[in-house]
C-alpha positions as CSV (number, residue, x, y, z in Angstrom):
1,M,21.2,-3.3,3.3
2,T,18.2,-2.8,1.1
3,T,18.6,-2.1,-2.6
4,D,16.2,-0.5,-5.0
5,T,15.7,-3.9,-6.8
6,D,13.8,-5.3,-3.8
7,M,11.6,-2.3,-2.9
8,Y,8.0,-2.0,-4.0
9,A,5.3,0.7,-3.7
10,L,1.6,0.0,-3.1
11,S,-1.1,2.7,-3.7
12,I,-4.7,2.3,-2.5
13,I,-7.7,4.6,-2.6
14,T,-10.0,3.6,0.2
15,E,-12.9,4.8,2.4
16,N,-11.8,7.3,5.0
17,R,-12.6,5.4,8.2
18,A,-11.0,4.3,11.4
19,G,-9.0,1.1,11.2
20,V,-8.4,1.0,7.4
21,L,-4.6,1.7,7.7
22,R,-4.4,-1.1,10.3
23,D,-6.4,-3.5,8.1
24,V,-4.1,-3.0,5.0
25,A,-1.0,-3.2,7.1
26,T,-2.2,-6.5,8.7
27,V,-2.7,-8.0,5.2
28,M,0.7,-6.9,4.2
29,A,2.2,-8.3,7.4
30,D,0.5,-11.7,6.6
31,Y,2.7,-11.7,3.4
32,R,5.8,-10.7,5.4
33,A,6.1,-7.4,3.5
34,N,8.4,-5.3,5.6
35,I,6.9,-1.8,5.4
36,Q,9.6,0.9,5.1
37,M,7.4,4.0,4.6
38,I,3.7,4.9,4.8
39,Q,2.0,8.1,3.6
40,Q,-1.8,8.8,4.0
41,S,-3.8,11.8,2.8
42,I,-7.4,12.7,2.1
43,I,-8.3,13.4,-1.5
44,T,-9.9,16.8,-1.8
45,T,-10.9,17.0,-5.5
46,G,-12.4,14.7,-8.2
47,L,-14.4,11.5,-8.1
48,N,-12.7,10.2,-5.0
49,T,-13.1,13.4,-2.9
50,G,-13.2,12.5,0.8
51,K,-11.5,9.1,0.4
52,A,-8.1,8.2,1.8
53,Y,-5.1,7.7,-0.4
54,L,-2.6,5.2,1.1
55,Y,0.9,4.8,-0.1
56,F,3.3,2.2,1.2
57,E,6.9,1.3,0.3
58,F,8.0,-2.1,1.3
59,E,10.7,-4.7,0.9
60,E,10.0,-7.7,-1.4
61,C,7.3,-10.0,-0.1
62,G,7.6,-12.6,-2.8
63,N,4.0,-13.0,-3.8
64,H,2.6,-9.7,-5.1
65,G,-0.3,-11.3,-7.0
66,E,-1.7,-13.0,-3.9
67,L,-1.1,-9.8,-1.8
68,V,-3.1,-7.7,-4.3
69,A,-5.8,-10.4,-4.5
70,D,-6.2,-10.5,-0.8
71,L,-6.4,-6.7,-0.5
72,A,-9.0,-6.6,-3.2
73,R,-11.0,-9.4,-1.6
74,F,-11.1,-7.7,1.8
75,R,-12.4,-4.6,0.0
76,P,-10.7,-1.7,1.7
77,S,-10.7,0.2,-1.6
78,S,-12.9,1.6,-4.3
79,T,-10.2,0.9,-6.9
80,S,-7.8,-2.0,-7.3
81,P,-4.6,-1.9,-5.3
82,C,-1.6,-1.1,-7.5
83,I,1.9,-2.4,-6.8
84,R,5.0,-1.3,-8.7
85,R,8.7,-1.5,-8.2
86,S,10.0,1.6,-6.4
87,P,13.2,2.5,-8.3
88,G,13.8,5.8,-6.6
89,Y,14.1,4.3,-3.1
90,S,17.1,5.6,-1.2
91,G,16.0,4.9,2.4
92,H,13.8,6.8,4.7
93,G,15.3,7.4,8.1
C-alpha cells in the first residue's frame, strides 16, 4: 500500500505539441517513477498562454535531482520542472 510519505508531485509548463506527454513520461519511467496520476491542461491567460501545464503524482523514484536535471536537459519546458512531496495523496482509483 502506498503512503503519503512516498508520493511526489511534478509540475511542468511546456510547449503544447504532440508527444510531449510521452516524452516526459518516458524520462520518468527511465527513473522507475511509478506514475499514479496525470493531469494536463492548456494555459489560457498570462505569460504562458497557449502552453501546456502537466501535473504528475508518482511513487518515490529515489533520485529526484537527476530526474529533474534530465527533464531540464531534454527541454520539454519553458520553466524548470518542480518536484514536491504530495502530502494530500489519498489514492486515485
